[in-house]
C-alpha positions in Angstrom: 93.5 172.8 121.7 91.0 170.6 123.9 87.5 169.8 122.6 84.4 172.2 122.8 81.9 171.2 125.6 78.6 172.0 124.6 76.2 173.8 127.2 74.3 177.4 127.2 75.3 180.4 127.8 76.1 181.1 132.1 78.1 183.7 133.3 81.8 182.6 135.1 82.3 183.2 138.7 85.4 181.9 140.6 83.9 178.6 141.6 82.3 177.8 138.4 85.9 178.8 136.2 87.5 176.5 138.4 85.2 173.7 137.9 85.4 174.5 134.1 89.4 173.8 134.4 88.9 170.7 136.1 86.4 169.4 133.1 89.1 170.2 130.9 92.1 169.1 132.4 94.2 172.1 131.7 95.8 172.4 135.1 96.3 169.2 138.1 96.0 170.6 141.4 92.7 172.0 141.9 92.9 172.0 145.8 95.4 174.9 145.6 94.4 177.2 143.0 94.1 181.3 143.3 91.4 182.7 141.2 91.5 186.4 140.3 89.4 188.2 138.2 91.6 190.5 136.9 89.8 192.4 133.9 89.7 196.3 133.9 88.1 196.7 130.2 84.9 197.2 128.8 83.3 194.2 127.1 84.8 191.1 129.4 85.3 189.1 132.3 89.0 187.8 132.5 90.4 184.9 135.1 93.5 183.8 136.2 93.6 181.0 138.1 97.0 179.6 139.4 98.5 176.6 141.0 100.0 178.2 144.0 102.9 175.2 144.2 103.5 175.0 140.8 103.4 178.4 139.4 101.4 177.0 136.7 98.6 179.5 134.7 96.3 180.5 132.4 93.3 182.6 131.4 90.2 182.5 131.1 88.3 184.7 129.3 84.7 185.6 128.6 82.7 188.0 126.6 79.5 189.5 128.2 76.2 189.7 126.6 76.7 194.0 127.3 79.3 196.6 127.3 81.1 197.1 131.2 81.2 200.2 131.1 77.8 201.1 130.4 75.6 197.9 131.4 73.0 196.0 130.2 71.6 198.9 128.8 73.8 198.0 125.8 73.8 194.9 124.1 76.7 193.5 122.4 77.0 190.0 120.2 78.4 187.1 122.0 80.3 186.0 118.4 82.9 188.2 119.1 84.6 185.7 121.3 84.7 183.4 118.2 86.0 186.0 116.2 88.7 187.0 118.8 89.7 183.0 119.3 89.9 182.6 115.7 91.9 185.5 115.1 94.3 184.6 117.5 94.3 181.0 116.0 94.6 182.3 112.6 98.0 184.7 113.5 99.3 181.9 115.0 99.5 180.2 111.8 102.3 183.0 110.5 103.3 185.1 114.1 102.9 182.7 117.3 105.8 184.3 119.0 103.2 187.9 119.0 99.8 186.1 120.1 99.2 184.4 123.3 98.7 180.7 123.0 94.8 179.6 122.9 94.5 176.1 124.8 90.6 176.5 124.4 87.2 177.6 123.3 83.6 177.5 123.7 81.6 179.2 121.5 78.2 178.8 124.2 79.9 180.2 126.9 81.7 182.6 124.8 85.0 182.3 126.2 88.5 181.4 125.0 91.4 179.7 127.8 94.5 181.3 126.7 98.2 181.6 127.9 98.7 183.8 130.7 100.7 186.7 130.1 101.1 188.5 133.5 104.9 188.4 132.9 104.3 191.3 130.4 102.8 194.5 131.1 100.1 196.8 129.1 102.4 198.6 127.1 100.4 201.9 127.8 101.5 201.7 131.3 104.9 200.8 130.6 104.9 204.4 127.9 103.6 206.7 130.4 105.9 205.1 133.2 109.0 205.9 130.3 109.9 202.3 130.2 111.7 201.5 126.8 111.4 198.4 124.9 114.3 198.3 122.3 112.7 195.4 119.9 108.8 196.8 120.3 109.2 198.5 116.6 110.4 195.3 115.0 108.3 192.9 116.5 105.2 195.1 115.3 106.5 196.4 112.1 107.0 192.6 111.4 103.5 191.5 112.7 101.3 193.8 110.9 103.4 193.4 107.6 103.0 189.4 107.8 99.2 190.0 109.0 98.6 191.9 105.9 100.4 189.8 103.6 99.5 186.5 103.9 95.7 187.5 104.7 95.1 189.0 101.1 94.5 188.4 98.0 98.1 188.6 97.0 98.9 185.6 98.9 95.6 183.6 99.5 93.6 181.9 96.6 90.8 183.6 96.1 88.4 181.1 97.2 90.5 180.8 100.3 90.6 184.6 100.8 86.2 184.8 100.7 85.9 182.4 102.7 87.9 183.9 105.7 86.0 187.1 104.9 82.8 185.2 106.1 84.2 184.3 108.9 85.6 187.4 110.1 82.3 189.5 109.5 82.1 191.2 112.7 79.1 193.4 111.8 78.3 194.7 115.4 81.9 195.5 116.5 83.0 196.9 113.3 79.3 199.3 114.1 81.1 200.9 117.1 84.3 201.3 115.0 82.0 203.2 112.6 80.0 205.1 115.2 82.6 206.1 117.9 85.6 206.3 115.6 84.6 208.1 112.3 81.4 209.3 113.4 80.9 210.8 116.4 83.4 212.7 117.4 82.4 214.7 114.7 79.2 215.5 115.6 77.5 216.7 118.4 76.4 213.2 119.8 76.1 212.3 123.3 78.5 209.6 123.5 81.2 212.4 122.9 83.2 213.0 126.4 85.4 216.1 127.0 85.2 218.6 129.8 83.4 221.9 129.2 86.8 224.0 128.6 87.0 221.7 125.3 83.8 223.4 124.1 84.9 226.0 122.1 88.1 223.9 120.6 85.2 220.7 120.0 82.6 223.5 118.1 85.2 224.5 115.8 86.1 220.7 115.2 82.6 220.2 114.3 81.7 223.1 112.0 84.7 222.1 110.0 83.2 220.5 106.8 86.1 219.9 105.1 87.3 217.5 107.8 83.8 216.1 108.1 83.9 215.0 104.8 87.4 213.5 104.8 86.3 211.7 108.2 83.2 210.4 106.1 85.8 209.0 102.8 88.1 207.3 105.5 84.5 205.5 106.9 83.5 204.9 103.6 86.9 202.6 102.9 86.6 201.2 106.7 83.2 199.7 105.3 83.6 198.8 102.0 87.3 197.8 101.6 88.0 194.3 102.9 92.5 193.9 101.9 93.3 192.0 104.8 92.7 190.8 108.5 93.0 193.5 111.2 92.8 193.0 114.6 90.5 196.0 114.5 91.6 197.7 118.0 95.1 197.5 118.1 95.9 200.4 120.5 99.2 200.3 122.9 96.4 198.7 125.8 95.8 195.8 123.3 99.8 195.0 123.6 101.5 193.0 126.1 105.1 193.8 126.1 108.4 192.7 128.2 112.2 194.1 126.8 111.9 190.9 124.8 109.1 190.1 123.6 106.0 191.5 122.4 102.3 189.3 122.2 98.8 191.4 120.8 95.8 190.8 122.5 91.9 191.8 122.6 91.1 190.7 118.7 87.5 191.0 118.8 86.8 193.6 116.6 88.8 191.7 114.3 87.8 192.0 110.8 88.3 192.6 106.8 89.5 195.7 106.1 91.8 198.3 104.7 95.6 197.7 105.3 96.5 201.4 107.0 94.2 200.9 109.6 95.9 198.8 112.9 98.9 200.4 111.6 97.7 203.6 112.2 96.4 202.9 115.3 99.3 202.2 116.4 100.9 205.5 115.7 98.3 207.2 117.1 98.6 206.0 120.5 102.0 206.4 120.4 101.8 209.9 119.2 99.4 210.9 122.6 101.9 209.7 124.1 104.7 211.3 123.0 102.7 214.8 123.4 101.9 213.8 127.3 105.0 213.0 128.1 105.8 216.8 128.8 103.8 216.3 131.8 104.5 213.1 132.9 108.2 213.6 132.5 109.6 216.2 134.3 113.1 216.1 133.8 113.7 217.8 130.0 116.6 215.9 128.9 115.2 213.0 130.1 111.9 213.8 128.6 113.4 215.2 125.3 115.8 211.5 125.0 112.1 210.1 125.8 110.2 211.4 122.8 112.7 211.0 120.9 112.6 207.2 121.5 109.0 207.2 120.6 109.4 208.3 117.4 112.2 206.6 116.1 109.6 203.6 117.3 106.9 204.8 114.8 110.1 205.7 112.0 111.4 202.3 112.9 108.5 199.9 112.9 107.3 201.4 109.4 110.5 200.7 108.0 110.3 197.2 109.3 106.7 197.0 108.2 107.6 198.0 104.7 110.9 196.0 104.2 109.0 193.0 105.4 105.6 193.7 103.3 108.7 194.4 99.9 110.6 190.6 101.2 106.9 188.7 101.5 105.8 190.4 98.0 108.6 189.2 96.3 109.1 185.6 97.6 105.5 184.4 98.2 103.3 186.7 96.1 100.5 184.8 94.2 98.9 186.6 92.5 100.0 187.5 88.8 99.7 191.7 90.0 103.0 191.1 92.4 104.9 190.7 89.3 104.1 194.1 87.8 106.9 196.3 88.4 106.1 199.1 90.3 102.7 198.0 91.5 103.8 197.4 95.1 104.8 200.8 95.3 101.0 201.8 94.9 99.9 199.5 97.2 102.4 201.0 100.1 101.5 204.5 99.0 98.1 203.8 99.2 98.4 202.0 102.6 100.5 204.7 103.9 97.5 207.9 102.7 95.1 205.4 104.5 97.5 205.5 108.0 97.8 208.8 108.4 94.1 209.5 107.7 93.1 206.9 110.4 95.5 207.8 112.7 94.0 211.4 112.7 90.5 209.7 113.7 92.2 207.5 116.3 93.8 211.0 117.8 90.4 212.7 118.0 87.9 210.1 118.9 90.8 209.1 122.1 90.5 213.0 122.9 86.7 213.5 122.6 84.6 210.5 122.2 84.1 207.9 124.4 86.7 206.0 125.2 90.1 208.2 126.1 93.6 207.0 126.7 94.8 206.7 130.4 98.3 209.1 128.4 95.9 212.2 128.6 93.7 211.7 131.0 96.1 210.4 134.0 98.1 214.5 133.6 97.2 216.5 136.9 97.9 219.5 135.7 93.9 219.7 134.6 94.8 223.4 132.7 97.9 222.1 131.2 95.6 218.8 129.9 93.0 221.1 128.6 96.0 223.1 126.5 97.6 219.6 125.4 94.2 218.4 124.6 93.3 221.1 122.3 96.9 221.0 120.5 96.5 217.0 120.2 92.9 217.9 118.6 94.6 220.2 115.8 96.7 217.1 115.3 93.8 214.6 114.2 92.3 217.3 112.1 95.5 218.1 110.2 95.8 214.7 109.3 92.9 214.2 108.2 92.7 216.6 106.0 96.4 216.7 104.8 96.6 213.0 104.6 96.9 212.9 100.7 100.0 215.7 100.8 102.1 214.6 103.7 104.4 211.8 101.8 107.0 210.1 103.7 107.3 209.1 107.6 109.5 212.2 108.3 106.8 214.5 107.6 104.4 212.5 109.7 106.7 212.5 112.3 106.9 216.3 112.1 103.6 217.2 112.4 104.2 214.8 115.9 106.8 217.1 117.1 104.6 220.0 116.7 102.4 219.0 119.5 
């Protein structure tokens, strides 16, 4: 990885990003480089540089000091670029095949130069189009198992774990999650975004005291349980895929938190896609078959995750508690219960909060979209309130089928 060049922050453009690449000798033919700003996210600039003759390419991602979706009135820390690059580098220690390679980082410029994944597609778009990815469940389940175990107290020396907790202290982006996932959707707050046709259903949600209490409990877990290093925003828009490859991106929300959080967000977004296919796939037989595939992704991911986690626990656990009979099951049961509640919060916030999902919002039948969103809100509420009573992955999937 290239050495950091010291300089003050300056927003890159198509000219200066080429000058940077040349200075770092990351490409070779600087007379024939095509540059595109391809970022469609809310927080960053993303440039793709490609040598037209050779096809060699890189991605340059630079954090902006504010949220693009809002503008300069919403300032954001540039330290998130360090968090993201550090997370990718850490993940590459145990799962290099599932993260883009990092070539260079610069904390002052808040940028990361990394592998170009243009050969991949964003998972969310592929799922909306009804594409199957035969290795997705195994890849995600394995990655999450390794990520959680290898960054936990069960594997690391306590000093090393606590040092990593400090490295990945991420207060500003965690505050975004705390507000937008666990607080705002449950109250009448102006960051929420939904059509008037949903007002009655949303008002019912806001008046549900038990729901708000359970959401507050989940938020408290998010605030206080530094169990393992999380991606922090693991939805289907943060995963690049091909038929044989799965790469996790956009880990600027990475921090140490509860182990059930990442897999919950992945499952919640698969569930939202499952619900939306009633409108995206018109042929009933094909729709039923694809929705069955989506449910198999959830079940296979969970089973892969638990199998790999148990294997790592048995063969590489160093903490004395890993030798206690039954303690492994206690931990996995705790992860499962937390997962259900966190998934419920994610479903609700993706339906009425600030950041929606294309799966639902791209449904052209507006009345159908509204009715589906009402059912999705009930799904999320049921998960948050009933997490303790759902005992296995099949029961969890039964809720998804009911939407």
